[in-house]
Structure formats: C-alpha cells, structure tokens
ROGU-288504 format. One record per residue (C-alpha): residue number from 1; residue in one letter; x, y, z. Coordinates in Angstrom, 2 decimals, decimal comma. Layout:
! ROGU-288504
<r num="NUM" residuo="A" c1="X" c2="Y" c3="Z"/>
...
END
This chain:
! ROGU-288504
<r num="1" residuo="X" c1="0,01" c2="-0,04" c3="0,00"/>
<r num="2" residuo="X" c1="1,16" c2="3,52" c3="-0,75"/>
<r num="3" residuo="X" c1="0,11" c2="6,81" c3="0,81"/>
<r num="4" residuo="X" c1="1,02" c2="9,89" c3="-1,24"/>
<r num="5" residuo="X" c1="1,42" c2="13,52" c3="-0,24"/>
<r num="6" residuo="X" c1="3,11" c2="16,51" c3="-1,87"/>
<r num="7" residuo="X" c1="6,85" c2="17,01" c3="-1,85"/>
<r num="8" residuo="X" c1="8,57" c2="20,31" c3="-0,96"/>
<r num="9" residuo="X" c1="7,82" c2="22,15" c3="2,23"/>
<r num="10" residuo="X" c1="5,56" c2="20,19" c3="4,60"/>
<r num="11" residuo="X" c1="3,05" c2="21,22" c3="7,24"/>
<r num="12" residuo="X" c1="1,55" c2="19,86" c3="10,35"/>
<r num="13" residuo="X" c1="-1,77" c2="18,63" c3="8,78"/>
<r num="14" residuo="X" c1="-0,33" c2="16,18" c3="6,27"/>
<r num="15" residuo="X" c1="2,29" c2="14,94" c3="8,78"/>
<r num="16" residuo="X" c1="-0,38" c2="14,18" c3="11,32"/>
<r num="17" residuo="X" c1="-2,78" c2="12,88" c3="8,65"/>
<r num="18" residuo="X" c1="-0,26" c2="10,25" c3="7,57"/>
<r num="19" residuo="X" c1="0,28" c2="9,17" c3="11,23"/>
<r num="20" residuo="X" c1="-3,44" c2="8,80" c3="11,44"/>
<r num="21" residuo="X" c1="-3,70" c2="6,75" c3="8,32"/>
<r num="22" residuo="X" c1="-0,89" c2="4,49" c3="9,42"/>
<r num="23" residuo="X" c1="-2,85" c2="3,99" c3="12,64"/>
<r num="24" residuo="X" c1="-5,55" c2="2,26" c3="10,70"/>
<r num="25" residuo="X" c1="-5,50" c2="-1,48" c3="9,89"/>
<r num="26" residuo="X" c1="-5,53" c2="-0,85" c3="6,19"/>
<r num="27" residuo="X" c1="-2,57" c2="1,47" c3="5,99"/>
<r num="28" residuo="X" c1="-0,49" c2="0,38" c3="8,98"/>
<r num="29" residuo="X" c1="2,31" c2="-0,97" c3="6,73"/>
<r num="30" residuo="X" c1="1,93" c2="1,53" c3="3,95"/>
<r num="31" residuo="X" c1="4,90" c2="3,30" c3="2,48"/>
<r num="32" residuo="X" c1="4,98" c2="7,11" c3="2,03"/>
<r num="33" residuo="X" c1="5,34" c2="8,72" c3="-1,41"/>
<r num="34" residuo="X" c1="6,05" c2="12,47" c3="-1,74"/>
<r num="35" residuo="X" c1="5,26" c2="13,90" c3="-5,16"/>
<r num="36" residuo="X" c1="3,03" c2="16,28" c3="-7,10"/>
<r num="37" residuo="X" c1="3,18" c2="14,15" c3="-10,26"/>
<r num="38" residuo="X" c1="-0,45" c2="13,27" c3="-11,10"/>
<r num="39" residuo="X" c1="0,61" c2="10,08" c3="-12,79"/>
<r num="40" residuo="X" c1="2,38" c2="8,85" c3="-9,64"/>
<r num="41" residuo="X" c1="-0,50" c2="10,04" c3="-7,48"/>
<r num="42" residuo="X" c1="-3,02" c2="8,06" c3="-9,49"/>
<r num="43" residuo="X" c1="-1,07" c2="4,89" c3="-8,79"/>
<r num="44" residuo="X" c1="-1,16" c2="5,39" c3="-4,98"/>
<r num="45" residuo="X" c1="-3,84" c2="3,85" c3="-2,71"/>
<r num="46" residuo="X" c1="-4,42" c2="7,04" c3="-0,75"/>
<r num="47" residuo="X" c1="-3,60" c2="10,68" c3="-1,51"/>
<r num="48" residuo="X" c1="-3,55" c2="13,39" c3="1,16"/>
<r num="49" residuo="X" c1="-3,08" c2="17,12" c3="1,01"/>
<r num="50" residuo="X" c1="-2,44" c2="17,21" c3="-2,74"/>
<r num="51" residuo="X" c1="-4,37" c2="16,59" c3="-5,95"/>
<r num="52" residuo="X" c1="-7,21" c2="19,08" c3="-5,47"/>
<r num="53" residuo="X" c1="-9,76" c2="16,36" c3="-4,78"/>
<r num="54" residuo="X" c1="-11,81" c2="15,18" c3="-1,78"/>
<r num="55" residuo="X" c1="-13,37" c2="11,75" c3="-2,27"/>
<r num="56" residuo="X" c1="-13,77" c2="9,48" c3="0,74"/>
<r num="57" residuo="X" c1="-14,47" c2="6,37" c3="-1,33"/>
<r num="58" residuo="X" c1="-11,55" c2="7,14" c3="-3,64"/>
<r num="59" residuo="X" c1="-9,34" c2="7,79" c3="-0,61"/>
<r num="60" residuo="X" c1="-8,42" c2="11,31" c3="-1,76"/>
<r num="61" residuo="X" c1="-8,13" c2="13,84" c3="1,06"/>
<r num="62" residuo="X" c1="-7,15" c2="17,26" c3="-0,18"/>
<r num="63" residuo="X" c1="-8,70" c2="20,52" c3="0,98"/>
<r num="64" residuo="X" c1="-7,07" c2="23,17" c3="-1,23"/>
<r num="65" residuo="X" c1="-9,52" c2="23,08" c3="-4,15"/>
<r num="66" residuo="X" c1="-11,89" c2="25,93" c3="-4,86"/>
<r num="67" residuo="X" c1="-15,25" c2="25,54" c3="-3,12"/>
<r num="68" residuo="X" c1="-14,02" c2="23,18" c3="-0,40"/>
<r num="69" residuo="X" c1="-15,94" c2="23,93" c3="2,80"/>
<r num="70" residuo="X" c1="-16,00" c2="20,58" c3="4,61"/>
<r num="71" residuo="X" c1="-16,32" c2="20,75" c3="8,41"/>
<r num="72" residuo="X" c1="-16,26" c2="18,11" c3="11,14"/>
<r num="73" residuo="X" c1="-19,91" c2="18,51" c3="12,11"/>
<r num="74" residuo="X" c1="-21,30" c2="18,08" c3="15,64"/>
<r num="75" residuo="X" c1="-21,48" c2="21,81" c3="15,93"/>
<r num="76" residuo="X" c1="-17,84" c2="22,49" c3="14,88"/>
<r num="77" residuo="X" c1="-17,48" c2="25,16" c3="12,20"/>
<r num="78" residuo="X" c1="-13,69" c2="25,18" c3="11,43"/>
<r num="79" residuo="X" c1="-12,87" c2="24,19" c3="7,86"/>
<r num="80" residuo="X" c1="-10,99" c2="20,90" c3="7,79"/>
<r num="81" residuo="X" c1="-7,34" c2="20,43" c3="6,83"/>
<r num="82" residuo="X" c1="-6,13" c2="17,12" c3="5,48"/>
<r num="83" residuo="X" c1="-5,62" c2="15,95" c3="9,04"/>
<r num="84" residuo="X" c1="-9,22" c2="16,81" c3="9,95"/>
<r num="85" residuo="X" c1="-10,44" c2="15,00" c3="6,82"/>
<r num="86" residuo="X" c1="-8,69" c2="11,81" c3="7,72"/>
<r num="87" residuo="X" c1="-9,69" c2="12,01" c3="11,36"/>
<r num="88" residuo="X" c1="-13,36" c2="12,63" c3="10,48"/>
<r num="89" residuo="X" c1="-13,49" c2="9,47" c3="8,43"/>
<r num="90" residuo="X" c1="-11,09" c2="7,17" c3="10,25"/>
<r num="91" residuo="X" c1="-11,00" c2="8,62" c3="13,76"/>
<r num="92" residuo="X" c1="-13,43" c2="6,21" c3="15,43"/>
<r num="93" residuo="X" c1="-11,46" c2="3,23" c3="14,09"/>
<r num="94" residuo="X" c1="-8,21" c2="4,79" c3="15,32"/>
<r num="95" residuo="X" c1="-9,64" c2="5,61" c3="18,81"/>
<r num="96" residuo="X" c1="-11,10" c2="2,18" c3="19,24"/>
<r num="97" residuo="X" c1="-7,93" c2="0,49" c3="18,05"/>
<r num="98" residuo="X" c1="-5,67" c2="2,46" c3="20,36"/>
<r num="99" residuo="X" c1="-7,95" c2="2,10" c3="23,42"/>
<r num="100" residuo="X" c1="-8,79" c2="-1,52" c3="22,78"/>
<r num="101" residuo="X" c1="-12,54" c2="-0,99" c3="22,69"/>
<r num="102" residuo="X" c1="-15,31" c2="-1,51" c3="20,11"/>
<r num="103" residuo="X" c1="-15,76" c2="1,12" c3="17,40"/>
<r num="104" residuo="X" c1="-19,47" c2="1,36" c3="18,22"/>
<r num="105" residuo="X" c1="-18,88" c2="1,81" c3="21,89"/>
<r num="106" residuo="X" c1="-20,25" c2="5,04" c3="23,45"/>
<r num="107" residuo="X" c1="-16,81" c2="5,70" c3="24,88"/>
<r num="108" residuo="X" c1="-15,39" c2="5,68" c3="21,36"/>
<r num="109" residuo="X" c1="-17,82" c2="8,37" c3="20,36"/>
<r num="110" residuo="X" c1="-16,99" c2="10,53" c3="23,46"/>
<r num="111" residuo="X" c1="-13,19" c2="10,22" c3="22,89"/>
<r num="112" residuo="X" c1="-13,61" c2="10,83" c3="19,09"/>
<r num="113" residuo="X" c1="-15,30" c2="14,22" c3="19,79"/>
<r num="114" residuo="X" c1="-13,04" c2="15,16" c3="22,69"/>
<r num="115" residuo="X" c1="-9,83" c2="14,51" c3="20,58"/>
<r num="116" residuo="X" c1="-11,23" c2="16,65" c3="17,76"/>
<r num="117" residuo="X" c1="-12,06" c2="19,53" c3="20,05"/>
<r num="118" residuo="X" c1="-8,86" c2="19,43" c3="22,11"/>
<r num="119" residuo="X" c1="-6,27" c2="18,44" c3="19,38"/>
<r num="120" residuo="X" c1="-7,31" c2="18,11" c3="15,78"/>
<r num="121" residuo="X" c1="-9,35" c2="21,34" c3="15,44"/>
<r num="122" residuo="X" c1="-6,30" c2="23,54" c3="16,19"/>
<r num="123" residuo="X" c1="-4,37" c2="21,90" c3="13,37"/>
<r num="124" residuo="X" c1="-7,27" c2="22,44" c3="11,05"/>
<r num="125" residuo="X" c1="-7,54" c2="26,10" c3="12,10"/>
<r num="126" residuo="X" c1="-3,83" c2="26,94" c3="11,80"/>
<r num="127" residuo="X" c1="-3,44" c2="25,28" c3="8,44"/>
<r num="128" residuo="X" c1="-6,48" c2="27,03" c3="6,98"/>
<r num="129" residuo="X" c1="-5,51" c2="30,44" c3="8,45"/>
<r num="130" residuo="X" c1="-8,55" c2="30,61" c3="10,69"/>
<r num="131" residuo="X" c1="-8,01" c2="33,43" c3="13,28"/>
<r num="132" residuo="X" c1="-8,40" c2="32,08" c3="16,81"/>
<r num="133" residuo="X" c1="-9,43" c2="35,50" c3="18,15"/>
<r num="134" residuo="X" c1="-11,30" c2="38,10" c3="16,16"/>
<r num="135" residuo="X" c1="-9,05" c2="41,06" c3="15,46"/>
<r num="136" residuo="X" c1="-9,41" c2="44,15" c3="13,30"/>
<r num="137" residuo="X" c1="-8,33" c2="43,42" c3="9,77"/>
<r num="138" residuo="X" c1="-4,65" c2="44,21" c3="9,30"/>
<r num="139" residuo="X" c1="-4,02" c2="44,64" c3="13,07"/>
<r num="140" residuo="X" c1="-0,64" c2="43,68" c3="14,41"/>
<r num="141" residuo="X" c1="-0,94" c2="40,55" c3="16,63"/>
<r num="142" residuo="X" c1="-0,47" c2="41,23" c3="20,37"/>
<r num="143" residuo="X" c1="2,05" c2="38,36" c3="20,58"/>
<r num="144" residuo="X" c1="3,66" c2="35,62" c3="18,52"/>
<r num="145" residuo="X" c1="3,19" c2="31,94" c3="19,07"/>
<r num="146" residuo="X" c1="6,18" c2="29,97" c3="17,86"/>
<r num="147" residuo="X" c1="5,82" c2="26,92" c3="20,06"/>
<r num="148" residuo="X" c1="2,59" c2="25,36" c3="18,71"/>
<r num="149" residuo="X" c1="2,65" c2="21,93" c3="17,13"/>
<r num="150" residuo="X" c1="2,24" c2="23,50" c3="13,70"/>
<r num="151" residuo="X" c1="5,21" c2="25,76" c3="14,34"/>
<r num="152" residuo="X" c1="7,40" c2="22,92" c3="15,53"/>
<r num="153" residuo="X" c1="6,51" c2="20,88" c3="12,46"/>
<r num="154" residuo="X" c1="7,32" c2="23,97" c3="10,26"/>
<r num="155" residuo="X" c1="10,76" c2="24,23" c3="12,00"/>
<r num="156" residuo="X" c1="11,58" c2="20,69" c3="10,77"/>
<r num="157" residuo="X" c1="11,60" c2="21,72" c3="7,16"/>
<r num="158" residuo="X" c1="15,14" c2="22,06" c3="5,71"/>
<r num="159" residuo="X" c1="16,60" c2="25,51" c3="6,16"/>
<r num="160" residuo="X" c1="17,49" c2="27,68" c3="3,22"/>
<r num="161" residuo="X" c1="21,16" c2="26,69" c3="3,49"/>
<r num="162" residuo="X" c1="20,50" c2="22,99" c3="3,93"/>
<r num="163" residuo="X" c1="20,28" c2="20,48" c3="1,15"/>
<r num="164" residuo="X" c1="16,76" c2="20,48" c3="-0,42"/>
<r num="165" residuo="X" c1="16,91" c2="17,19" c3="-2,22"/>
<r num="166" residuo="X" c1="14,29" c2="14,44" c3="-1,91"/>
<r num="167" residuo="X" c1="16,26" c2="12,43" c3="0,62"/>
<r num="168" residuo="X" c1="16,64" c2="15,36" c3="3,04"/>
<r num="169" residuo="X" c1="13,08" c2="16,34" c3="2,66"/>
<r num="170" residuo="X" c1="11,87" c2="12,80" c3="3,37"/>
<r num="171" residuo="X" c1="14,14" c2="12,45" c3="6,44"/>
<r num="172" residuo="X" c1="12,71" c2="15,63" c3="7,92"/>
<r num="173" residuo="X" c1="9,19" c2="14,82" c3="6,92"/>
<r num="174" residuo="X" c1="9,38" c2="11,49" c3="8,72"/>
<r num="175" residuo="X" c1="10,53" c2="13,37" c3="11,83"/>
<r num="176" residuo="X" c1="7,37" c2="15,55" c3="11,50"/>
<r num="177" residuo="X" c1="5,14" c2="12,39" c3="11,23"/>
<r num="178" residuo="X" c1="6,79" c2="10,98" c3="14,31"/>
<r num="179" residuo="X" c1="6,40" c2="14,27" c3="16,25"/>
<r num="180" residuo="X" c1="2,74" c2="14,81" c3="15,38"/>
<r num="181" residuo="X" c1="1,93" c2="11,14" c3="15,99"/>
<r num="182" residuo="X" c1="3,62" c2="11,08" c3="19,43"/>
<r num="183" residuo="X" c1="1,62" c2="14,09" c3="20,55"/>
<r num="184" residuo="X" c1="-1,63" c2="12,63" c3="19,26"/>
<r num="185" residuo="X" c1="-1,11" c2="9,31" c3="20,93"/>
<r num="186" residuo="X" c1="0,07" c2="10,99" c3="24,21"/>
<r num="187" residuo="X" c1="-2,97" c2="13,21" c3="24,32"/>
<r num="188" residuo="X" c1="-5,36" c2="10,32" c3="23,63"/>
<r num="189" residuo="X" c1="-3,63" c2="8,29" c3="26,36"/>
<r num="190" residuo="X" c1="-4,02" c2="11,14" c3="28,79"/>
<r num="191" residuo="X" c1="-7,71" c2="11,60" c3="28,08"/>
<r num="192" residuo="X" c1="-8,32" c2="7,84" c3="28,48"/>
<r num="193" residuo="X" c1="-6,12" c2="7,36" c3="31,53"/>
<r num="194" residuo="X" c1="-6,56" c2="10,65" c3="33,46"/>
<r num="195" residuo="X" c1="-9,50" c2="12,72" c3="32,14"/>
<r num="196" residuo="X" c1="-12,09" c2="10,06" c3="31,63"/>
<r num="197" residuo="X" c1="-11,90" c2="8,38" c3="35,14"/>
<r num="198" residuo="X" c1="-12,51" c2="11,75" c3="36,71"/>
<r num="199" residuo="X" c1="-16,01" c2="11,65" c3="35,31"/>
<r num="200" residuo="X" c1="-17,05" c2="8,87" c3="37,73"/>
<r num="201" residuo="X" c1="-16,06" c2="10,99" c3="40,76"/>
<r num="202" residuo="X" c1="-18,12" c2="13,95" c3="39,49"/>
<r num="203" residuo="X" c1="-21,09" c2="11,77" c3="38,77"/>
<r num="204" residuo="X" c1="-20,92" c2="10,41" c3="42,31"/>
<r num="205" residuo="X" c1="-20,76" c2="13,96" c3="43,73"/>
<r num="206" residuo="X" c1="-23,81" c2="14,97" c3="41,77"/>
<r num="207" residuo="X" c1="-25,73" c2="11,94" c3="42,85"/>
<r num="208" residuo="X" c1="-25,08" c2="12,81" c3="46,51"/>
<r num="209" residuo="X" c1="-25,60" c2="16,50" c3="46,25"/>
<r num="210" residuo="X" c1="-28,76" c2="16,42" c3="48,38"/>
<r num="211" residuo="X" c1="-26,79" c2="14,45" c3="51,05"/>
<r num="212" residuo="X" c1="-24,00" c2="17,03" c3="51,06"/>
<r num="213" residuo="X" c1="-26,53" c2="19,86" c3="51,66"/>
<r num="214" residuo="X" c1="-30,27" c2="20,17" c3="51,44"/>
<r num="215" residuo="X" c1="-29,99" c2="22,97" c3="48,85"/>
<r num="216" residuo="X" c1="-28,37" c2="20,45" c3="46,45"/>
<r num="217" residuo="X" c1="-26,14" c2="23,26" c3="45,24"/>
<r num="218" residuo="X" c1="-22,91" c2="22,09" c3="46,85"/>
<r num="219" residuo="X" c1="-20,85" c2="19,18" c3="45,55"/>
<r num="220" residuo="X" c1="-18,36" c2="17,20" c3="47,56"/>
<r num="221" residuo="X" c1="-15,54" c2="15,41" c3="45,75"/>
<r num="222" residuo="X" c1="-14,31" c2="12,32" c3="47,51"/>
<r num="223" residuo="X" c1="-10,91" c2="13,06" c3="45,85"/>
<r num="224" residuo="X" c1="-9,78" c2="16,10" c3="43,95"/>
<r num="225" residuo="X" c1="-9,98" c2="15,59" c3="40,28"/>
<r num="226" residuo="X" c1="-10,49" c2="17,39" c3="36,97"/>
<r num="227" residuo="X" c1="-14,02" c2="18,29" c3="37,62"/>
<r num="228" residuo="X" c1="-15,01" c2="21,33" c3="35,48"/>
<r num="229" residuo="X" c1="-15,32" c2="19,85" c3="31,97"/>
<r num="230" residuo="X" c1="-17,24" c2="16,91" c3="33,39"/>
<r num="231" residuo="X" c1="-19,52" c2="19,00" c3="35,46"/>
<r num="232" residuo="X" c1="-20,71" c2="21,15" c3="32,59"/>
<r num="233" residuo="X" c1="-21,24" c2="18,03" c3="30,35"/>
<r num="234" residuo="X" c1="-23,05" c2="16,17" c3="33,08"/>
<r num="235" residuo="X" c1="-25,29" c2="19,10" c3="33,90"/>
<r num="236" residuo="X" c1="-26,26" c2="19,25" c3="30,23"/>
<r num="237" residuo="X" c1="-26,82" c2="15,46" c3="30,07"/>
<r num="238" residuo="X" c1="-28,94" c2="15,49" c3="33,28"/>
<r num="239" residuo="X" c1="-30,84" c2="18,78" c3="32,27"/>
<r num="240" residuo="X" c1="-29,75" c2="20,50" c3="35,49"/>
<r num="241" residuo="X" c1="-27,68" c2="23,34" c3="33,99"/>
<r num="242" residuo="X" c1="-26,40" c2="25,91" c3="36,52"/>
<r num="243" residuo="X" c1="-27,78" c2="23,97" c3="39,53"/>
<r num="244" residuo="X" c1="-24,53" c2="23,77" c3="41,43"/>
<r num="245" residuo="X" c1="-22,66" c2="26,71" c3="42,95"/>
<r num="246" residuo="X" c1="-19,80" c2="25,38" c3="45,08"/>
<r num="247" residuo="X" c1="-17,46" c2="22,41" c3="44,98"/>
<r num="248" residuo="X" c1="-15,68" c2="21,08" c3="48,08"/>
<r num="249" residuo="X" c1="-12,48" c2="18,96" c3="47,94"/>
<r num="250" residuo="X" c1="-9,46" c2="18,13" c3="50,10"/>
<r num="251" residuo="X" c1="-6,10" c2="19,62" c3="49,29"/>
<r num="252" residuo="X" c1="-4,13" c2="16,41" c3="49,98"/>
<r num="253" residuo="X" c1="-0,88" c2="18,19" c3="50,20"/>
<r num="254" residuo="X" c1="-1,88" c2="20,76" c3="52,74"/>
<r num="255" residuo="X" c1="-4,36" c2="18,42" c3="54,47"/>
<r num="256" residuo="X" c1="-6,90" c2="21,24" c3="54,34"/>
<r num="257" residuo="X" c1="-10,29" c2="21,51" c3="52,66"/>
<r num="258" residuo="X" c1="-11,07" c2="23,90" c3="49,80"/>
<r num="259" residuo="X" c1="-14,33" c2="25,50" c3="48,73"/>
<r num="260" residuo="X" c1="-14,28" c2="26,46" c3="45,11"/>
<r num="261" residuo="X" c1="-16,77" c2="28,55" c3="43,14"/>
<r num="262" residuo="X" c1="-17,95" c2="27,32" c3="39,72"/>
<r num="263" residuo="X" c1="-17,07" c2="29,51" c3="36,63"/>
<r num="264" residuo="X" c1="-20,00" c2="30,49" c3="34,40"/>
<r num="265" residuo="X" c1="-18,12" c2="28,71" c3="31,57"/>
<r num="266" residuo="X" c1="-14,91" c2="26,86" c3="31,44"/>
<r num="267" residuo="X" c1="-12,04" c2="29,31" c3="31,52"/>
<r num="268" residuo="X" c1="-14,23" c2="32,22" c3="32,60"/>
<r num="269" residuo="X" c1="-13,29" c2="34,48" c3="35,51"/>
<r num="270" residuo="X" c1="-16,91" c2="35,10" c3="36,34"/>
<r num="271" residuo="X" c1="-18,47" c2="32,72" c3="38,83"/>
<r num="272" residuo="X" c1="-22,09" c2="31,44" c3="39,23"/>
<r num="273" residuo="X" c1="-21,81" c2="32,47" c3="42,93"/>
<r num="274" residuo="X" c1="-18,86" c2="34,09" c3="44,68"/>
<r num="275" residuo="X" c1="-17,87" c2="33,47" c3="48,27"/>
<r num="276" residuo="X" c1="-19,07" c2="36,07" c3="50,79"/>
<r num="277" residuo="X" c1="-17,75" c2="39,46" c3="49,68"/>
<r num="278" residuo="X" c1="-16,94" c2="40,45" c3="53,22"/>
<r num="279" residuo="X" c1="-14,30" c2="37,71" c3="53,43"/>
<r num="280" residuo="X" c1="-12,18" c2="38,90" c3="50,54"/>
<r num="281" residuo="X" c1="-8,46" c2="38,67" c3="51,25"/>
<r num="282" residuo="X" c1="-8,92" c2="37,70" c3="54,88"/>
<r num="283" residuo="X" c1="-6,89" c2="34,88" c3="56,47"/>
<r num="284" residuo="X" c1="-6,78" c2="32,64" c3="59,59"/>
<r num="285" residuo="X" c1="-8,22" c2="33,99" c3="62,83"/>
<r num="286" residuo="X" c1="-9,35" c2="37,28" c3="61,31"/>
<r num="287" residuo="X" c1="-11,36" c2="35,35" c3="58,72"/>
<r num="288" residuo="X" c1="-12,72" c2="32,99" c3="61,38"/>
<r num="289" residuo="X" c1="-13,81" c2="35,93" c3="63,51"/>
<r num="290" residuo="X" c1="-15,42" c2="37,72" c3="60,57"/>
<r num="291" residuo="X" c1="-17,25" c2="34,65" c3="59,29"/>
<r num="292" residuo="X" c1="-18,05" c2="33,03" c3="62,64"/>
<r num="293" residuo="X" c1="-16,65" c2="29,79" c3="61,25"/>
<r num="294" residuo="X" c1="-13,78" c2="28,04" c3="63,12"/>
<r num="295" residuo="X" c1="-10,66" c2="26,84" c3="61,34"/>
<r num="296" residuo="X" c1="-10,76" c2="29,30" c3="58,38"/>
<r num="297" residuo="X" c1="-7,48" c2="29,43" c3="56,37"/>
<r num="298" residuo="X" c1="-8,05" c2="32,04" c3="53,64"/>
<r num="299" residuo="X" c1="-10,44" c2="33,49" c3="50,99"/>
<r num="300" residuo="X" c1="-8,93" c2="34,77" c3="47,85"/>
<r num="301" residuo="X" c1="-9,38" c2="38,42" c3="46,96"/>
<r num="302" residuo="X" c1="-11,20" c2="37,32" c3="43,82"/>
<r num="303" residuo="X" c1="-13,66" c2="35,38" c3="45,99"/>
<r num="304" residuo="X" c1="-13,37" c2="32,29" c3="43,79"/>
<r num="305" residuo="X" c1="-11,70" c2="29,94" c3="46,31"/>
<r num="306" residuo="X" c1="-11,21" c2="29,60" c3="50,06"/>
<r num="307" residuo="X" c1="-9,93" c2="27,15" c3="52,61"/>
<r num="308" residuo="X" c1="-10,63" c2="25,58" c3="56,03"/>
<r num="309" residuo="X" c1="-8,98" c2="23,10" c3="58,28"/>
<r num="310" residuo="X" c1="-11,92" c2="20,80" c3="58,13"/>
<r num="311" residuo="X" c1="-14,57" c2="19,53" c3="55,66"/>
<r num="312" residuo="X" c1="-17,27" c2="20,81" c3="58,04"/>
<r num="313" residuo="X" c1="-15,75" c2="24,29" c3="58,06"/>
<r num="314" residuo="X" c1="-15,45" c2="24,35" c3="54,23"/>
<r num="315" residuo="X" c1="-19,06" c2="23,24" c3="53,95"/>
<r num="316" residuo="X" c1="-20,21" c2="26,01" c3="56,35"/>
<r num="317" residuo="X" c1="-18,30" c2="28,60" c3="54,26"/>
<r num="318" residuo="X" c1="-20,14" c2="27,42" c3="51,16"/>
<r num="319" residuo="X" c1="-23,55" c2="27,40" c3="52,90"/>
<r num="320" residuo="X" c1="-23,07" c2="30,94" c3="54,27"/>
<r num="321" residuo="X" c1="-22,17" c2="32,13" c3="50,75"/>
<r num="322" residuo="X" c1="-25,26" c2="30,62" c3="49,06"/>
END
C-alpha cells in the first residue's frame, strides 16, 4: 500500500494525517510517497493534501480546491485540513484500536469528539489560516506563538542553507510524522487514563448533592480531580444546568479543605456564585472571627476559592455564601 502526499515544504496537517492513516488497519504498513506528479498520485492507494480532490470512497483527502468547505460536524465550524479530513472518516477506528474497545462503543464516540475539540481542530484552524481570536483586519498581533505543534513541524523543514533534495526532505518529513503522531497518541492516552476516570467521581458527587446539603447546590468530591469539563457536560446530560454553585475537595498536600466557586463557563473568571464578599483577602483567625466559622485558612481576593482546616468548616463557608 502507498500513501502519497506532496513534496517540498511540509506542514503539520499532512504529517499528522499520515500518522493517522498509518494507525488504521488498512494502511499500517503503507509506504509514504512524496510527489506532485499526477501520474504517480493516481497509482497510489491514498492521497492526502495534494491533488485538489476530496473523495472518501476514492481515498483522496485534499482541502485546497476551490469551493471546499467541509467541516467536522457536531457543531464544529472550522474548515478541515487534510488531518481533519482523515480524522473525520477514520477517527473512530483509530480511537477504538488504540484504546482496545469497540468502534461502536459510546466511549469511542466520546473520545472521538473530545480529541477533535482538544487536538485536531487547532491543526485544522492553523493550516487554513482561521483566526483564533477576532481582530481588526490588518491589526498587528499582540504576541507571537512559535511553540505550537504546527510551528514545531514547520521548523523541521530544511533551512535555506541545507540540502533540499528528496532524501533530506523525506528524512525531515518522517520526523514531523513521528512528532505529530507522538503528541496525538500521548494526548489520547491522557484523556483515556486521566481525564475520563474523573467523570465517575463527578457523577458520584452529583448523585449525593442532596446528602451534602439540602440545597443540592454544593458538591463534595471524595478526591480532588479534573471536575470542570465533566460538570458542565453532566449538567447538560442531566438537564440541570447551573444547579450547582460550590465544589468542596481536600487539598491532600496541605491536608486542608477547599471550597471552590464554579465558573460560568470553562475558562471564565466570572462565577455562578462568589464566596461572601466580606471575606475577600482575609486569612486565619481574622477570617474565622469575621465569618463566625472556626478553622478558616483564607479566602482569595477574587472570591473564587477559600480554605478551611476541616470539611465541616469548608461546607459552612459554602452554605453561608449561598
């Protein structure tokens, strides 16, 4: 089997796309051909990022042709690069194979969407020149980003004073395939091994919200975990959006309890409900005296997190802030 892509300077999308193709059963042992010669392309089993043609059945995955507007779907609107095209059509097989689960499993679907949102979409956006933040046309960027995956792949291209023959290009391109593939595999492993198990702990906290406090607005995590993404998703799944206002968890290092507010949206600095404004910036005994709650440790000036020596004290801080 042969996978073809263009020769010359390479980019993140075709390097990652080839790694994804070689992660499928069909193309796992395929060799890579780099050319723009249509005669050679026509003899290859799969063509990616060259040839001005998108045809899933024909295994042609280019996105440069006039009128191309393919997107991932599921509410995503970023135009696909060659990596996105390959992932859209082979992603579930790849996820299932790497995680050792069935392609039709609900977990495969969840990880398929999560990996697009958290990894693939950025590659699509950068390659297609989609501005991440809206700025006035012609405005000078506020900063440069030279450390993204796309930038690091670009830096693997031969320099102007290096040899630019086919052998040098292929050597460097294979480094790019390895780089993008390693990052994809590591990210998928992290989501499966670290992110996904956290969901169980958040589900448990939600199921016991009424036991934690009669208001059912306070969640107690039995162990600190990555709770925010899961909370928003679970609230949506359970049709209880914006029900919860505080999350309690133990800081295992300090052996203290924390009371955290819940941002309006992930990454937002605005909270659904802040801690009591009279406690802002106070610490220790001064805070305990002001709040009437023993064992207080601190409340941040921004009122988004506080601490107490005990679970009972952290719970009371949350209750008084409702």
